[in-house]
C-alpha positions in Angstrom: 72.7 -66.3 -22.1 73.3 -65.1 -18.6 70.1 -64.3 -16.9 69.6 -61.6 -14.2 67.6 -62.7 -11.3 65.3 -60.3 -9.5 67.0 -59.2 -6.2 65.4 -59.4 -2.8 64.2 -56.3 -1.1 67.3 -55.9 1.0 69.6 -56.4 -2.0 67.7 -53.8 -3.9 68.5 -51.4 -1.1 72.2 -52.5 -0.9 72.8 -52.2 -4.6 71.0 -48.9 -5.1 72.9 -45.9 -6.4 71.8 -42.5 -7.6 72.9 -43.3 -11.2 71.0 -46.1 -13.0 74.1 -46.8 -15.2 76.1 -47.7 -12.1 73.3 -49.9 -10.8 73.3 -51.7 -14.1 77.0 -52.3 -14.0 76.8 -53.7 -10.4 73.9 -56.1 -11.4 75.7 -57.2 -14.5 78.9 -58.1 -12.5 76.8 -60.0 -10.0 75.0 -61.9 -12.8 78.3 -62.8 -14.4 79.9 -63.8 -11.1 77.0 -65.1 -9.0 77.2 -66.0 -5.3 78.6 -69.4 -4.5 76.8 -70.2 -1.2 73.8 -69.2 0.9 73.2 -68.2 4.5 69.9 -70.1 4.5 71.3 -72.8 6.9 71.5 -70.1 9.6 67.8 -69.4 9.2 67.2 -73.1 9.7 69.5 -72.9 12.8 67.4 -70.1 14.3 64.2 -72.2 13.8 65.9 -75.3 15.3 67.2 -73.4 18.4 64.3 -71.1 19.0 61.3 -73.3 18.1 62.3 -76.9 18.1 64.7 -76.8 21.0 67.4 -78.6 19.2 70.6 -78.7 21.3 73.2 -76.2 20.2 75.9 -78.8 19.6 73.6 -80.8 17.4 73.0 -77.6 15.3 76.8 -77.1 15.1 77.3 -80.6 13.9 74.8 -80.0 11.1 76.7 -77.0 9.9 80.0 -79.0 10.1 78.6 -81.4 7.5 78.9 -78.7 4.9 81.7 -79.7 2.6 83.4 -76.4 1.8 85.7 -75.2 4.7 85.3 -71.5 3.9 81.5 -71.8 4.0 81.6 -73.8 7.3 83.9 -71.2 8.9 81.7 -68.3 7.8 78.5 -69.9 9.2 80.1 -71.0 12.4 81.4 -67.5 13.0 77.7 -66.4 13.2 76.2 -69.3 15.0 77.4 -68.5 18.6 76.0 -65.0 18.2 72.6 -66.4 17.2 72.7 -68.8 20.2 73.5 -66.1 22.7 70.9 -63.7 21.3 68.0 -66.2 21.5 69.2 -67.9 24.8 66.3 -67.9 27.2 63.8 -66.8 24.6 60.7 -69.0 24.6 58.1 -67.8 22.1 54.5 -68.5 22.7 54.1 -69.2 19.0 56.1 -69.2 15.8 54.8 -68.7 12.3 56.1 -68.5 8.8 55.0 -65.8 6.4 54.3 -66.2 2.8 56.5 -64.5 0.3 55.2 -61.0 -0.8 56.2 -58.8 -3.6 57.0 -55.1 -3.6 56.2 -53.1 -6.8 59.3 -51.1 -7.8 58.2 -49.7 -11.1 58.0 -50.7 -14.8 56.5 -54.0 -13.8 59.4 -55.0 -11.6 58.2 -56.9 -8.6 60.8 -57.5 -5.9 60.3 -60.5 -3.4 60.2 -60.0 0.3 60.1 -63.1 2.6 60.5 -62.7 6.3 62.5 -65.6 7.7 60.6 -65.8 11.0 57.8 -64.2 13.0 57.2 -65.1 16.7 55.2 -63.8 19.6 55.9 -63.4 23.3 53.3 -62.1 25.8 51.1 -60.7 23.1 54.0 -58.9 21.4 54.8 -60.0 17.8 58.5 -59.9 16.8 59.9 -59.7 13.4 63.7 -60.1 13.3 65.5 -59.4 10.1 68.9 -61.1 9.8 71.8 -59.2 8.0 74.7 -61.6 7.6 76.9 -59.4 5.4 80.4 -59.4 6.9 81.3 -55.9 5.7 79.4 -52.8 4.8 75.9 -53.6 6.0 73.0 -51.4 5.0 73.4 -47.9 6.4 72.2 -44.3 6.0 69.8 -43.7 3.0 70.0 -47.3 1.8 69.0 -48.6 5.3 66.2 -46.0 5.4 65.0 -47.2 2.0 64.9 -50.8 3.1 63.1 -50.1 6.3 60.6 -47.8 4.5 59.7 -50.6 2.0 59.4 -53.2 4.7 57.1 -50.9 6.6 54.8 -50.7 3.6 54.8 -54.5 3.2 54.0 -55.1 6.9 51.3 -52.5 6.9 49.4 -54.4 4.2 48.8 -57.2 6.8 46.7 -56.3 9.9 48.3 -59.2 11.7 51.8 -57.8 11.2 51.4 -54.0 11.4 52.1 -54.1 15.2 55.1 -56.3 14.9 58.4 -55.1 16.5 60.8 -54.9 13.6 64.4 -55.4 14.5 67.5 -55.7 12.3 70.1 -58.2 13.6 73.4 -57.0 12.1 76.1 -59.7 12.3 78.8 -57.7 10.5 82.5 -57.1 11.6 83.5 -53.7 13.0 86.7 -53.8 11.1 88.3 -55.7 8.2 90.2 -58.1 10.5 87.9 -58.2 13.4 85.4 -61.0 14.4 81.7 -60.7 13.8 79.6 -59.0 16.5 75.8 -58.6 16.8 74.3 -55.2 16.8 70.5 -55.0 17.2 68.9 -52.1 15.4 65.4 -51.1 16.4 63.7 -50.1 13.1 61.7 -47.4 14.9 65.0 -45.5 15.2 65.6 -45.5 11.5 64.4 -42.3 9.5 61.9 -43.2 6.8 62.2 -42.0 3.2 59.5 -39.6 2.1 57.3 -40.6 -0.9 58.9 -38.3 -3.4 62.4 -39.4 -2.7 61.4 -43.1 -2.5 59.8 -42.8 -5.9 62.9 -41.3 -7.3 65.2 -44.0 -5.8 63.0 -46.8 -7.0 62.8 -45.4 -10.5 66.6 -45.3 -10.6 66.8 -48.9 -9.6 64.2 -50.1 -12.1 66.0 -48.2 -14.8 69.3 -49.8 -13.8 67.8 -53.2 -13.6 66.3 -53.1 -17.1 69.5 -51.7 -18.5 71.3 -54.7 -17.1 68.7 -57.1 -18.5 69.1 -55.6 -21.9 72.9 -55.7 -21.8 73.0 -59.3 -20.7 70.6 -60.1 -23.6 73.0 -58.5 -26.0 70.8 -55.5 -26.8 72.3 -52.0 -27.1 72.1 -50.2 -23.8 70.2 -46.9 -23.6 72.1 -43.7 -23.5 73.6 -43.1 -20.1 72.7 -40.0 -18.3 74.9 -38.0 -16.0 77.3 -40.2 -14.1 77.3 -40.4 -10.4 79.9 -41.8 -8.0 81.8 -44.7 -9.4 80.4 -48.0 -8.1 82.5 -50.1 -5.7 83.2 -53.7 -6.4 80.7 -56.0 -4.7 81.9 -57.5 -1.5 83.0 -61.1 -1.7 80.8 -62.2 1.1 77.5 -61.4 -0.7 76.8 -65.1 -0.8 73.1 -64.7 -0.2 72.6 -62.0 -2.8 69.4 -63.3 -4.3 68.0 -65.6 -1.6 
């Protein structure tokens, strides 16, 4: 039996739709055709460059040891942008943050695990890395993600003053190279409580519809259909990391 894994916080936002039936179809397709690689080596590269002072060429050589050519090319397309962004940055300290869980509804707890937190001159920085090649979080989905992250950070007095930035490594066009766009989370509108509750209820409904369908149970009656779901992008390699 195919099992549906609980998505991360950013993948909840990315796969959210107004219609729970569409959310269920998206999650079922992803469960049946799961990602084939992860962007986690890039998180390790950030730590090596920023904290450990590993020479850039040594980090590159580590990526080149990955067997699949398509995976190597994908990661190496991002690595120079990471190097340039953190060039000259010397954090006073670096720390890892334990995984937390965000309650979505109906007992569904979605994991949230910041990759790095570091401090410079008394200011705490929390960069969030978005490695999707196409269609990064935008508009209401981006607002939902930032709103949920805010709530998670505010639970920890040590993190509530952190400067939250989204590092978007997407392409500006289907045939263009990746670029880095830095989004200050303070500039992103937040979702009000009523709308957030509505959005999360739709996702929880869609998630449990998908679980039931994959278990072979009859799906609940669908409500009004919304916009048709798009096929998931082929570069969603880190979908449930």
